[in-house]
N, CA, C and O atoms as CSV, one atom per row, in Angstrom:
chain,resi,resn,atom,element,x,y,z
A,1,ASP,N,N,106.470,52.323,-59.149
A,1,ASP,CA,C,106.518,51.985,-57.775
A,1,ASP,C,C,107.004,50.896,-57.386
A,1,ASP,O,O,106.923,50.621,-56.189
A,2,GLY,N,N,107.606,50.033,-58.259
A,2,GLY,CA,C,108.277,48.850,-57.774
A,2,GLY,C,C,107.538,47.654,-57.872
A,2,GLY,O,O,108.105,46.661,-57.416
A,3,ASN,N,N,106.230,47.477,-58.431
A,3,ASN,CA,C,105.497,46.445,-58.157
A,3,ASN,C,C,105.477,45.703,-59.548
A,3,ASN,O,O,105.339,46.418,-60.541
A,4,LEU,N,N,105.588,44.472,-59.703
A,4,LEU,CA,C,105.328,43.741,-60.780
A,4,LEU,C,C,103.847,43.297,-60.942
A,4,LEU,O,O,103.408,42.523,-60.091
A,5,ALA,N,N,103.164,43.645,-61.788
A,5,ALA,CA,C,101.673,43.118,-61.766
A,5,ALA,C,C,101.167,42.680,-63.152
A,5,ALA,O,O,101.525,43.245,-64.186
A,6,LEU,N,N,100.391,41.737,-63.118
A,6,LEU,CA,C,99.601,41.047,-64.125
A,6,LEU,C,C,98.367,41.803,-64.256
A,6,LEU,O,O,97.692,41.720,-63.230
A,7,ILE,N,N,97.844,42.512,-65.170
A,7,ILE,CA,C,96.604,43.099,-65.230
A,7,ILE,C,C,96.013,42.702,-66.170
A,7,ILE,O,O,96.635,42.478,-67.208
A,8,HIS,N,N,94.293,42.445,-66.075
A,8,HIS,CA,C,93.630,41.771,-67.018
A,8,HIS,C,C,93.347,43.036,-68.012
A,8,HIS,O,O,93.546,44.194,-67.648
A,9,ALA,N,N,92.802,42.646,-69.458
A,9,ALA,CA,C,92.441,43.715,-70.386
A,9,ALA,C,C,91.454,44.696,-69.877
A,9,ALA,O,O,91.363,45.848,-70.302
A,10,ASP,N,N,90.658,44.135,-68.864
A,10,ASP,CA,C,89.547,45.190,-68.288
A,10,ASP,C,C,90.173,46.069,-67.167
A,10,ASP,O,O,89.465,46.880,-66.570
A,11,GLY,N,N,91.457,45.923,-66.883
A,11,GLY,CA,C,91.961,46.809,-65.741
A,11,GLY,C,C,91.973,46.285,-64.445
A,11,GLY,O,O,92.481,46.925,-63.525
A,12,THR,N,N,91.349,44.933,-64.240
A,12,THR,CA,C,91.347,44.325,-62.882
A,12,THR,C,C,92.659,43.664,-62.759
A,12,THR,O,O,93.225,43.053,-63.665
A,13,LEU,N,N,93.174,43.874,-61.327
A,13,LEU,CA,C,94.456,43.080,-61.027
A,13,LEU,C,C,94.341,41.608,-61.002
A,13,LEU,O,O,93.455,41.041,-60.363
A,14,VAL,N,N,95.062,41.109,-61.563
A,14,VAL,CA,C,95.055,39.378,-61.737
A,14,VAL,C,C,95.991,39.097,-60.536
A,14,VAL,O,O,95.609,38.418,-59.583
A,15,TRP,N,N,97.229,39.640,-60.608
A,15,TRP,CA,C,98.431,38.990,-59.645
A,15,TRP,C,C,99.469,40.017,-59.479
A,15,TRP,O,O,99.771,40.752,-60.419
A,16,SER,N,N,99.971,40.092,-58.441
A,16,SER,CA,C,101.159,40.933,-58.351
A,16,SER,C,C,102.180,40.688,-57.336
A,16,SER,O,O,101.934,39.866,-56.453
A,17,THR,N,N,103.357,41.337,-57.359
A,17,THR,CA,C,104.471,40.732,-56.461
A,17,THR,C,C,104.317,41.444,-55.063
A,17,THR,O,O,105.054,41.092,-54.142
A,18,ASN,N,N,103.352,42.464,-54.876
A,18,ASN,CA,C,103.384,43.240,-53.565
A,18,ASN,C,C,104.562,43.647,-53.179
A,18,ASN,O,O,105.096,43.203,-52.162
A,19,THR,N,N,105.156,44.628,-54.023
A,19,THR,CA,C,106.440,45.024,-53.701
A,19,THR,C,C,106.609,46.670,-53.993
A,19,THR,O,O,107.579,47.312,-54.394
A,20,PHE,N,N,105.180,47.100,-53.599
A,20,PHE,CA,C,104.813,48.717,-53.634
A,20,PHE,C,C,105.972,49.406,-52.596
A,20,PHE,O,O,106.109,49.048,-51.427
A,21,ASN,N,N,106.711,50.378,-53.203
A,21,ASN,CA,C,107.544,51.108,-52.283
A,21,ASN,C,C,108.697,50.421,-51.429
A,21,ASN,O,O,109.119,50.779,-50.330
A,22,LYS,N,N,109.059,49.451,-52.133
A,22,LYS,CA,C,110.345,48.590,-51.688
A,22,LYS,C,C,111.557,48.843,-52.324
A,22,LYS,O,O,112.535,48.124,-52.118
A,23,GLY,N,N,111.589,49.957,-53.205
A,23,GLY,CA,C,113.001,50.376,-53.856
A,23,GLY,C,C,113.239,49.596,-54.830
A,23,GLY,O,O,114.417,49.492,-55.170
A,24,VAL,N,N,112.332,48.918,-55.472
A,24,VAL,CA,C,112.784,48.043,-56.610
A,24,VAL,C,C,113.089,48.815,-57.855
A,24,VAL,O,O,112.214,49.565,-58.289
A,25,VAL,N,N,114.320,48.704,-58.521
A,25,VAL,CA,C,114.795,49.383,-59.625
A,25,VAL,C,C,115.089,48.479,-60.826
A,25,VAL,O,O,115.421,48.986,-61.897
A,26,GLY,N,N,114.989,47.288,-60.692
A,26,GLY,CA,C,115.238,46.174,-61.617
A,26,GLY,C,C,114.721,44.913,-61.715
A,26,GLY,O,O,114.196,44.369,-60.744
A,27,ILE,N,N,114.815,44.386,-62.792
A,27,ILE,CA,C,114.277,42.878,-62.682
A,27,ILE,C,C,115.189,41.815,-63.589
A,27,ILE,O,O,115.594,42.146,-64.703
A,28,GLU,N,N,115.406,40.823,-63.148
A,28,GLU,CA,C,116.300,39.817,-63.745
A,28,GLU,C,C,115.745,38.445,-63.917
A,28,GLU,O,O,115.180,37.963,-62.935
A,29,LEU,N,N,115.816,37.735,-65.017
A,29,LEU,CA,C,115.539,36.304,-65.153
A,29,LEU,C,C,116.849,35.574,-65.152
A,29,LEU,O,O,117.562,35.561,-66.156
A,30,ARG,N,N,117.192,34.934,-63.977
A,30,ARG,CA,C,118.472,34.112,-63.821
A,30,ARG,C,C,118.517,32.998,-64.622
A,30,ARG,O,O,117.457,32.465,-64.950
A,31,THR,N,N,119.611,32.543,-65.003
A,31,THR,CA,C,119.853,31.118,-65.812
A,31,THR,C,C,118.890,30.000,-65.018
A,31,THR,O,O,118.353,29.121,-65.694
A,32,ASN,N,N,118.711,30.045,-63.762
A,32,ASN,CA,C,118.023,28.878,-63.193
A,32,ASN,C,C,116.381,29.207,-63.156
A,32,ASN,O,O,115.524,28.642,-62.478
A,33,ARG,N,N,116.251,30.131,-63.957
A,33,ARG,CA,C,114.527,30.613,-64.133
A,33,ARG,C,C,113.980,31.225,-63.067
A,33,ARG,O,O,112.762,31.359,-62.949
A,34,ASN,N,N,114.933,31.693,-62.111
A,34,ASN,CA,C,114.407,32.545,-60.928
A,34,ASN,C,C,114.265,33.792,-61.427
A,34,ASN,O,O,115.206,34.254,-62.072
A,35,LEU,N,N,113.047,34.593,-61.224
A,35,LEU,CA,C,112.879,35.902,-61.539
A,35,LEU,C,C,113.099,36.592,-60.567
A,35,LEU,O,O,112.588,36.192,-59.521
A,36,VAL,N,N,113.849,37.760,-60.517
A,36,VAL,CA,C,114.219,38.381,-59.342
A,36,VAL,C,C,114.016,39.855,-59.652
A,36,VAL,O,O,114.350,40.372,-60.718
A,37,LEU,N,N,113.447,40.486,-58.644
A,37,LEU,CA,C,113.257,42.138,-58.419
A,37,LEU,C,C,114.407,42.425,-57.574
A,37,LEU,O,O,114.785,41.647,-56.698
A,38,TYR,N,N,115.074,43.757,-57.881
A,38,TYR,CA,C,116.279,44.008,-56.898
A,38,TYR,C,C,116.238,45.513,-56.866
A,38,TYR,O,O,115.631,46.181,-57.703
A,39,ASP,N,N,116.955,46.037,-55.798
A,39,ASP,CA,C,116.727,47.515,-55.442
A,39,ASP,C,C,118.191,47.976,-55.990
A,39,ASP,O,O,118.884,47.273,-56.726
A,40,LYS,N,N,118.548,49.260,-55.518
A,40,LYS,CA,C,119.333,49.940,-56.130
A,40,LYS,C,C,120.961,49.557,-55.843
A,40,LYS,O,O,121.922,49.901,-56.531
A,41,ASN,N,N,120.964,48.714,-54.573
A,41,ASN,CA,C,121.953,48.207,-54.175
A,41,ASN,C,C,122.415,46.893,-54.627
A,41,ASN,O,O,123.437,46.351,-54.207
A,42,ASN,N,N,121.434,46.293,-55.702
A,42,ASN,CA,C,121.504,45.133,-56.115
A,42,ASN,C,C,121.221,43.816,-55.167
A,42,ASN,O,O,121.572,42.646,-55.319
A,43,ARG,N,N,120.449,44.458,-54.127
A,43,ARG,CA,C,119.785,43.268,-53.231
A,43,ARG,C,C,118.590,42.968,-53.764
A,43,ARG,O,O,117.915,43.807,-54.359
A,44,SER,N,N,118.183,41.568,-53.568
A,44,SER,CA,C,116.959,41.223,-54.148
A,44,SER,C,C,115.709,41.417,-53.105
A,44,SER,O,O,115.655,41.028,-51.938
A,45,VAL,N,N,114.843,42.042,-53.764
A,45,VAL,CA,C,113.538,42.215,-52.911
A,45,VAL,C,C,112.588,41.198,-53.062
A,45,VAL,O,O,111.912,40.874,-52.085
A,46,TRP,N,N,112.430,40.610,-54.222
A,46,TRP,CA,C,111.397,39.595,-54.343
A,46,TRP,C,C,112.026,38.355,-55.308
A,46,TRP,O,O,112.776,38.603,-56.252
A,47,HIS,N,N,111.668,37.172,-54.986
A,47,HIS,CA,C,112.008,35.987,-55.967
A,47,HIS,C,C,111.113,35.165,-56.428
A,47,HIS,O,O,110.391,34.617,-55.594
A,48,SER,N,N,110.937,34.889,-57.724
A,48,SER,CA,C,109.663,33.797,-57.943
A,48,SER,C,C,109.929,32.438,-57.274
A,48,SER,O,O,109.065,31.574,-57.122
A,49,PHE,N,N,111.265,32.334,-56.873
A,49,PHE,CA,C,111.371,30.896,-56.321
A,49,PHE,C,C,110.772,30.723,-55.072
A,49,PHE,O,O,110.480,29.591,-54.683
A,50,ASP,N,N,110.519,31.894,-54.281
A,50,ASP,CA,C,109.890,31.736,-53.011
A,50,ASP,C,C,108.282,31.786,-53.332
A,50,ASP,O,O,107.499,31.888,-52.388
A,51,HIS,N,N,107.886,31.725,-54.453
A,51,HIS,CA,C,106.250,31.429,-54.754
A,51,HIS,C,C,106.201,30.313,-55.684
A,51,HIS,O,O,106.070,30.524,-56.890
A,52,PRO,N,N,106.303,29.066,-55.177
A,52,PRO,CA,C,106.047,27.987,-56.471
A,52,PRO,C,C,104.565,27.596,-56.428
A,52,PRO,O,O,103.966,27.584,-55.353
A,53,ILE,N,N,104.058,27.324,-57.409
A,53,ILE,CA,C,102.648,26.871,-57.648
A,53,ILE,C,C,102.398,25.485,-57.921
A,53,ILE,O,O,101.663,24.881,-57.140
A,54,ASP,N,N,102.916,24.855,-58.951
A,54,ASP,CA,C,102.659,23.644,-59.489
A,54,ASP,C,C,104.005,22.911,-59.702
A,54,ASP,O,O,103.987,21.681,-59.758
A,55,THR,N,N,105.147,23.569,-59.823
A,55,THR,CA,C,106.408,22.741,-60.043
A,55,THR,C,C,107.370,23.272,-59.264
A,55,THR,O,O,107.279,24.439,-58.882
A,56,LEU,N,N,108.437,22.464,-58.923
A,56,LEU,CA,C,109.502,22.814,-58.146
A,56,LEU,C,C,110.627,22.840,-59.257
A,56,LEU,O,O,110.832,21.735,-59.759
A,57,LEU,N,N,111.305,23.756,-59.681
A,57,LEU,CA,C,112.541,24.006,-60.527
A,57,LEU,C,C,113.808,23.661,-59.735
A,57,LEU,O,O,113.691,23.766,-58.515
A,58,VAL,N,N,114.986,23.272,-60.204
A,58,VAL,CA,C,116.220,23.120,-59.779
A,58,VAL,C,C,116.699,24.059,-58.835
A,58,VAL,O,O,116.989,25.130,-59.367
A,59,GLY,N,N,116.884,24.015,-57.568
A,59,GLY,CA,C,117.374,25.204,-56.700
A,59,GLY,C,C,116.063,25.696,-56.179
A,59,GLY,O,O,116.254,26.789,-55.647
A,60,GLN,N,N,114.893,25.359,-56.120
A,60,GLN,CA,C,113.717,25.855,-55.451
A,60,GLN,C,C,113.360,25.085,-54.414
A,60,GLN,O,O,113.557,23.870,-54.413
A,61,SER,N,N,112.735,25.804,-53.323
A,61,SER,CA,C,112.296,24.757,-52.048
A,61,SER,C,C,111.138,25.170,-51.691
A,61,SER,O,O,110.726,26.294,-51.976
A,62,LEU,N,N,110.495,24.330,-51.042
A,62,LEU,CA,C,109.123,24.244,-50.196
A,62,LEU,C,C,109.651,24.727,-48.856
A,62,LEU,O,O,110.525,23.979,-48.418
A,63,LYS,N,N,109.387,25.692,-48.139
A,63,LYS,CA,C,109.704,26.068,-46.754
A,63,LYS,C,C,108.612,26.114,-45.869
A,63,LYS,O,O,107.550,26.636,-46.209
A,64,ILE,N,N,108.780,25.628,-44.799
A,64,ILE,CA,C,107.670,25.653,-43.772
A,64,ILE,C,C,107.163,26.985,-43.454
A,64,ILE,O,O,105.975,27.202,-43.214
A,65,ASP,N,N,108.154,27.947,-43.456
A,65,ASP,CA,C,107.806,29.410,-43.031
A,65,ASP,C,C,107.212,30.191,-44.164
A,65,ASP,O,O,106.744,31.297,-43.894
A,66,THR,N,N,107.169,29.722,-45.490
A,66,THR,CA,C,106.725,30.523,-46.633
A,66,THR,C,C,105.447,29.705,-47.423
A,66,THR,O,O,104.387,29.432,-46.860
A,67,VAL,N,N,105.685,29.456,-48.483
A,67,VAL,CA,C,104.698,28.543,-49.226
A,67,VAL,C,C,104.869,27.124,-48.912
A,67,VAL,O,O,105.951,26.538,-48.940
A,68,LYS,N,N,103.777,26.623,-48.623
A,68,LYS,CA,C,103.794,25.145,-47.836
A,68,LYS,C,C,103.177,24.086,-48.893
A,68,LYS,O,O,102.992,22.950,-48.457
A,69,LYS,N,N,102.836,24.357,-50.267
A,69,LYS,CA,C,102.426,23.432,-51.033
A,69,LYS,C,C,102.571,23.723,-52.505
A,69,LYS,O,O,102.817,24.806,-53.035
A,70,LEU,N,N,102.385,22.635,-53.021
A,70,LEU,CA,C,102.295,22.524,-54.740
A,70,LEU,C,C,101.003,22.009,-55.073
A,70,LEU,O,O,100.537,21.054,-54.452
A,71,VAL,N,N,100.439,22.523,-55.931
A,71,VAL,CA,C,99.141,21.966,-56.464
A,71,VAL,C,C,99.197,21.741,-57.923
A,71,VAL,O,O,99.647,22.646,-58.626
A,72,SER,N,N,98.760,20.546,-58.505
A,72,SER,CA,C,98.773,20.334,-59.829
A,72,SER,C,C,97.786,21.121,-60.609
A,72,SER,O,O,96.800,21.676,-60.124
A,73,ARG,N,N,98.140,21.120,-61.881
A,73,ARG,CA,C,97.200,21.941,-62.869
A,73,ARG,C,C,96.041,20.752,-63.196
A,73,ARG,O,O,96.305,19.551,-63.136
A,74,ALA,N,N,94.806,21.257,-63.527
A,74,ALA,CA,C,93.946,20.474,-63.858
A,74,ALA,C,C,94.227,19.771,-65.176
A,74,ALA,O,O,93.925,18.580,-65.260
A,75,SER,N,N,94.734,20.346,-66.132
A,75,SER,CA,C,95.454,19.444,-67.198
A,75,SER,C,C,96.558,20.166,-68.020
A,75,SER,O,O,96.907,21.224,-67.496
A,76,GLU,N,N,97.071,19.915,-68.956
A,76,GLU,CA,C,98.144,20.467,-69.643
A,76,GLU,C,C,97.618,21.932,-70.244
A,76,GLU,O,O,98.428,22.858,-70.231
A,77,LYS,N,N,96.442,22.132,-70.706
A,77,LYS,CA,C,95.793,23.233,-71.315
A,77,LYS,C,C,95.156,24.105,-70.187
A,77,LYS,O,O,95.015,25.321,-70.310
A,78,ASP,N,N,94.795,23.428,-69.120
A,78,ASP,CA,C,94.017,24.192,-68.056
A,78,ASP,C,C,94.763,24.559,-66.959
A,78,ASP,O,O,95.064,23.666,-66.167
A,79,GLY,N,N,95.102,25.618,-66.761
A,79,GLY,CA,C,95.900,26.062,-65.751
A,79,GLY,C,C,95.254,26.086,-64.168
A,79,GLY,O,O,95.912,26.282,-63.146
A,80,SER,N,N,93.878,25.850,-64.245
A,80,SER,CA,C,93.286,26.061,-62.780
A,80,SER,C,C,93.970,24.653,-61.815
A,80,SER,O,O,94.679,23.697,-62.126
A,81,GLU,N,N,93.450,25.034,-60.753
A,81,GLU,CA,C,93.931,23.827,-59.488
A,81,GLU,C,C,93.356,22.334,-60.152
A,81,GLU,O,O,92.282,22.136,-60.720
A,82,GLY,N,N,94.266,21.544,-59.919
A,82,GLY,CA,C,94.165,20.117,-60.319
A,82,GLY,C,C,93.863,19.269,-58.981
A,82,GLY,O,O,93.727,19.862,-57.911
A,83,PRO,N,N,93.763,17.885,-59.068
A,83,PRO,CA,C,93.301,17.235,-58.006
A,83,PRO,C,C,94.454,16.839,-56.976
A,83,PRO,O,O,94.186,16.337,-55.884
A,84,TYR,N,N,95.833,17.117,-57.428
A,84,TYR,CA,C,97.004,16.689,-56.541
A,84,TYR,C,C,97.577,17.836,-55.699
A,84,TYR,O,O,97.894,18.938,-56.148
A,85,SER,N,N,97.671,17.442,-54.427
A,85,SER,CA,C,98.701,18.570,-53.971
A,85,SER,C,C,99.791,17.839,-52.956
A,85,SER,O,O,99.678,16.747,-52.399
A,86,LEU,N,N,100.795,18.712,-52.900
A,86,LEU,CA,C,101.879,18.206,-51.989
A,86,LEU,C,C,102.061,19.302,-50.909
A,86,LEU,O,O,102.564,20.400,-51.145
A,87,VAL,N,N,101.638,18.928,-49.796
A,87,VAL,CA,C,101.512,19.731,-48.662
A,87,VAL,C,C,102.613,19.769,-47.601
A,87,VAL,O,O,103.011,18.672,-47.208
A,88,MET,N,N,103.169,20.882,-47.074
A,88,MET,CA,C,104.229,20.658,-45.753
A,88,MET,C,C,103.348,20.980,-44.833
A,88,MET,O,O,102.725,22.041,-44.880
A,89,GLU,N,N,103.171,19.935,-43.721
A,89,GLU,CA,C,102.478,20.237,-42.510
A,89,GLU,C,C,103.541,19.881,-41.409
A,89,GLU,O,O,104.563,19.252,-41.682
A,90,ALA,N,N,103.243,20.309,-40.192
A,90,ALA,CA,C,104.128,20.277,-39.119
A,90,ALA,C,C,105.053,19.132,-38.960
A,90,ALA,O,O,106.229,19.275,-38.627
A,91,GLY,N,N,104.338,17.676,-39.274
A,91,GLY,CA,C,105.171,16.528,-39.062
A,91,GLY,C,C,105.734,15.856,-40.249
A,91,GLY,O,O,106.402,14.824,-40.182
A,92,GLY,N,N,105.445,16.467,-41.314
A,92,GLY,CA,C,106.260,16.113,-42.576
A,92,GLY,C,C,105.247,16.542,-43.912
A,92,GLY,O,O,104.405,17.440,-43.901
A,93,PHE,N,N,105.535,15.766,-44.891
A,93,PHE,CA,C,104.630,16.131,-46.172
A,93,PHE,C,C,103.554,15.110,-46.380
A,93,PHE,O,O,103.721,13.915,-46.135
A,94,VAL,N,N,102.285,15.702,-46.909
A,94,VAL,CA,C,101.245,14.666,-47.170
A,94,VAL,C,C,100.939,15.170,-48.627
A,94,VAL,O,O,101.053,16.312,-49.072
A,95,MET,N,N,100.531,14.043,-49.239
A,95,MET,CA,C,100.294,14.220,-50.811
A,95,MET,C,C,98.484,13.984,-50.553
A,95,MET,O,O,97.947,13.054,-49.952
A,96,TYR,N,N,97.952,14.943,-51.104
A,96,TYR,CA,C,96.324,14.911,-51.206
A,96,TYR,C,C,95.979,14.603,-52.652
A,96,TYR,O,O,96.614,15.056,-53.604
A,97,ALA,N,N,94.868,13.755,-52.754
A,97,ALA,CA,C,94.148,13.453,-53.782
A,97,ALA,C,C,92.962,14.082,-53.685
A,97,ALA,O,O,92.172,13.460,-52.975
A,98,SER,N,N,92.568,15.028,-54.112
A,98,SER,CA,C,91.329,15.982,-53.809
A,98,SER,C,C,90.370,16.174,-55.177
A,98,SER,O,O,90.548,16.955,-56.112
A,99,PHE,N,N,89.253,15.160,-54.970
A,99,PHE,CA,C,88.353,15.123,-56.398
A,99,PHE,C,C,87.245,16.161,-55.791
A,99,PHE,O,O,87.130,17.293,-56.259
A,100,LEU,N,N,86.327,15.620,-54.564
A,100,LEU,CA,C,85.398,16.675,-54.064
A,100,LEU,C,C,85.851,17.177,-52.858
A,100,LEU,O,O,85.544,18.312,-52.492
A,101,THR,N,N,86.649,16.337,-52.115
A,101,THR,CA,C,87.014,16.783,-50.841
A,101,THR,C,C,88.590,16.205,-50.661
A,101,THR,O,O,88.919,15.074,-51.019
A,102,PRO,N,N,89.345,17.012,-50.150
A,102,PRO,CA,C,90.726,16.469,-49.994
A,102,PRO,C,C,90.730,15.380,-49.158
A,102,PRO,O,O,90.110,15.402,-48.095
A,103,LEU,N,N,91.460,14.286,-49.583
A,103,LEU,CA,C,91.581,12.922,-48.799
A,103,LEU,C,C,93.187,12.881,-48.782
A,103,LEU,O,O,93.787,13.410,-49.718
A,104,PRO,N,N,93.867,12.289,-47.781
A,104,PRO,CA,C,95.371,11.945,-47.869
A,104,PRO,C,C,95.485,11.033,-48.750
A,104,PRO,O,O,94.704,10.081,-48.755
A,105,TYR,N,N,96.353,11.143,-49.541
A,105,TYR,CA,C,96.817,9.976,-50.595
A,105,TYR,C,C,98.042,9.257,-50.137
A,105,TYR,O,O,98.177,8.046,-50.314
A,106,ASN,N,N,98.971,10.035,-49.523
A,106,ASN,CA,C,100.280,9.352,-49.106
A,106,ASN,C,C,100.781,10.316,-48.070
A,106,ASN,O,O,100.561,11.523,-48.171
A,107,THR,N,N,101.429,9.807,-47.111
A,107,THR,CA,C,102.028,10.684,-45.980
A,107,THR,C,C,103.499,10.430,-45.844
A,107,THR,O,O,103.973,9.313,-45.637
A,108,LEU,N,N,104.120,11.417,-45.958
A,108,LEU,CA,C,105.604,11.328,-45.980
A,108,LEU,C,C,106.281,11.797,-44.625
A,108,LEU,O,O,106.460,13.009,-44.502
A,109,SER,N,N,106.660,10.985,-43.629
A,109,SER,CA,C,106.956,11.346,-42.427
A,109,SER,C,C,108.528,11.876,-42.320
A,109,SER,O,O,109.464,11.337,-42.909
A,110,TYR,N,N,108.641,13.088,-41.416
A,110,TYR,CA,C,109.943,13.559,-41.328
A,110,TYR,C,C,110.534,12.861,-40.084
A,110,TYR,O,O,109.940,12.975,-39.012
A,111,TYR,N,N,111.544,12.227,-40.164
A,111,TYR,CA,C,112.282,11.356,-38.923
A,111,TYR,C,C,113.550,11.292,-38.951
A,111,TYR,O,O,114.077,10.728,-39.910
A,112,ASP,N,N,114.343,11.844,-37.922
A,112,ASP,CA,C,115.980,11.827,-38.096
A,112,ASP,C,C,116.383,12.041,-39.393
A,112,ASP,O,O,117.002,11.114,-39.915
A,113,ASN,N,N,116.165,13.136,-40.111
A,113,ASN,CA,C,116.691,13.773,-41.225
A,113,ASN,C,C,116.586,12.769,-42.362
A,113,ASN,O,O,117.373,12.768,-43.308
A,114,LYS,N,N,115.644,11.970,-42.235
A,114,LYS,CA,C,115.110,11.081,-43.534
A,114,LYS,C,C,113.733,11.229,-43.602
A,114,LYS,O,O,113.054,11.400,-42.590
A,115,ILE,N,N,113.214,11.168,-44.868
A,115,ILE,CA,C,112.069,11.260,-45.264
A,115,ILE,C,C,111.426,9.787,-45.406
A,115,ILE,O,O,112.015,8.982,-46.127
A,116,LYS,N,N,110.227,9.399,-44.739
A,116,LYS,CA,C,109.898,7.890,-45.099
A,116,LYS,C,C,108.835,8.252,-46.135
A,116,LYS,O,O,108.224,9.318,-46.209
A,117,GLY,N,N,108.714,7.122,-46.964
A,117,GLY,CA,C,107.498,7.238,-48.068
A,117,GLY,C,C,108.319,7.394,-49.397
A,117,GLY,O,O,109.419,6.948,-49.720
A,118,MET,N,N,107.391,8.195,-50.068
A,118,MET,CA,C,107.645,8.116,-51.428
A,118,MET,C,C,109.052,9.155,-51.894
A,118,MET,O,O,109.760,8.805,-52.838
A,119,LEU,N,N,109.273,10.144,-51.298
A,119,LEU,CA,C,110.344,10.922,-51.540
A,119,LEU,C,C,111.679,9.817,-51.692
A,119,LEU,O,O,112.570,10.012,-52.519
A,120,GLU,N,N,111.665,8.751,-50.854
A,120,GLU,CA,C,113.073,7.938,-51.073
A,120,GLU,C,C,113.300,7.515,-52.559
A,120,GLU,O,O,114.407,7.356,-53.075
A,121,ALA,N,N,112.066,7.351,-53.183
A,121,ALA,CA,C,112.365,7.122,-54.546
A,121,ALA,C,C,113.009,8.206,-55.555
A,121,ALA,O,O,113.503,7.916,-56.644
A,122,ILE,N,N,112.926,9.414,-55.048
A,122,ILE,CA,C,113.273,10.392,-55.823
A,122,ILE,C,C,114.450,10.658,-55.469
A,122,ILE,O,O,114.693,10.848,-54.277
A,123,PRO,N,N,115.702,10.748,-56.695
A,123,PRO,CA,C,116.917,10.784,-56.552
A,123,PRO,C,C,117.584,12.121,-56.175
A,123,PRO,O,O,118.659,12.236,-55.587
A,124,SER,N,N,116.893,12.978,-56.546
A,124,SER,CA,C,117.372,14.294,-56.268
A,124,SER,C,C,116.424,15.540,-55.318
A,124,SER,O,O,115.811,16.520,-55.742
A,125,TYR,N,N,116.568,15.129,-54.162
A,125,TYR,CA,C,115.903,15.842,-53.002
A,125,TYR,C,C,116.825,15.947,-52.011
A,125,TYR,O,O,117.746,15.141,-51.877
A,126,ARG,N,N,116.591,17.135,-51.122
A,126,ARG,CA,C,117.220,17.395,-49.853
A,126,ARG,C,C,116.510,17.682,-48.953
A,126,ARG,O,O,115.780,18.588,-49.355
A,127,VAL,N,N,116.230,17.374,-47.685
A,127,VAL,CA,C,115.542,17.798,-46.797
A,127,VAL,C,C,116.427,18.490,-45.490
A,127,VAL,O,O,117.123,17.738,-44.807
A,128,CYS,N,N,116.370,19.815,-45.209
A,128,CYS,CA,C,116.974,20.536,-44.332
A,128,CYS,C,C,116.182,20.484,-43.103
A,128,CYS,O,O,114.983,20.763,-43.141
A,129,LYS,N,N,116.841,20.103,-41.873
A,129,LYS,CA,C,116.363,20.129,-40.356
A,129,LYS,C,C,115.552,21.548,-40.216
A,129,LYS,O,O,114.334,21.723,-40.211
A,130,ARG,N,N,116.429,22.337,-40.123
A,130,ARG,CA,C,116.240,23.779,-39.985
A,130,ARG,C,C,116.477,24.887,-40.749
A,130,ARG,O,O,117.679,25.129,-40.643
A,131,PRO,N,N,115.954,25.676,-41.456
A,131,PRO,CA,C,114.258,25.767,-41.378
A,131,PRO,C,C,113.875,24.152,-42.026
A,131,PRO,O,O,114.662,23.415,-42.620
A,132,LEU,N,N,112.965,23.982,-41.824
A,132,LEU,CA,C,112.366,22.572,-42.496
A,132,LEU,C,C,111.949,22.974,-43.828
A,132,LEU,O,O,111.092,23.830,-44.046
A,133,LYS,N,N,112.680,22.229,-44.835
A,133,LYS,CA,C,112.378,22.741,-46.413
A,133,LYS,C,C,112.719,21.510,-47.109
A,133,LYS,O,O,113.464,20.654,-46.631
A,134,LEU,N,N,112.071,21.428,-48.423
A,134,LEU,CA,C,112.466,20.405,-49.422
A,134,LEU,C,C,112.872,21.124,-50.307
A,134,LEU,O,O,112.227,22.141,-50.559
A,135,THR,N,N,114.009,20.832,-51.015
A,135,THR,CA,C,114.781,21.328,-52.041
A,135,THR,C,C,114.914,20.575,-53.258
A,135,THR,O,O,115.590,19.548,-53.205
A,136,TYR,N,N,114.398,20.903,-54.315
A,136,TYR,CA,C,114.821,20.120,-55.551
A,136,TYR,C,C,116.079,20.474,-56.191
A,136,TYR,O,O,116.079,21.575,-56.742
A,137,LYS,N,N,117.150,19.793,-56.246
A,137,LYS,CA,C,118.372,19.835,-56.743
A,137,LYS,C,C,118.829,19.090,-57.907
A,137,LYS,O,O,119.994,19.199,-58.291
């Protein structure tokens, strides 16, 4: 049916691409580690890069119109949500430290194509004004 799914041993659905009946005929893991499902015309139907969780890979973006946050893992061995998140909000990026309730840890403002705050210390980032997104390159 064209849907890539992770099913638990007991038969329950854990995760899926939600690409039912979208003409998916193939899958490819590209050299940049982007997993792509494509149709018979070799057009991409689904990209793993559109669904970041806890890490941005080279070439991957946070976009305001799609996934708007990254959440740390609880630990190296525990993949559940950890205490830190980077969230794209209307005015820029906010880093949260969330132990019992999420509290802003640092705010990164978007102003005149420049990010003020922590991102200035990261050598490999780019912010595009339209659509607003953060890309790791």
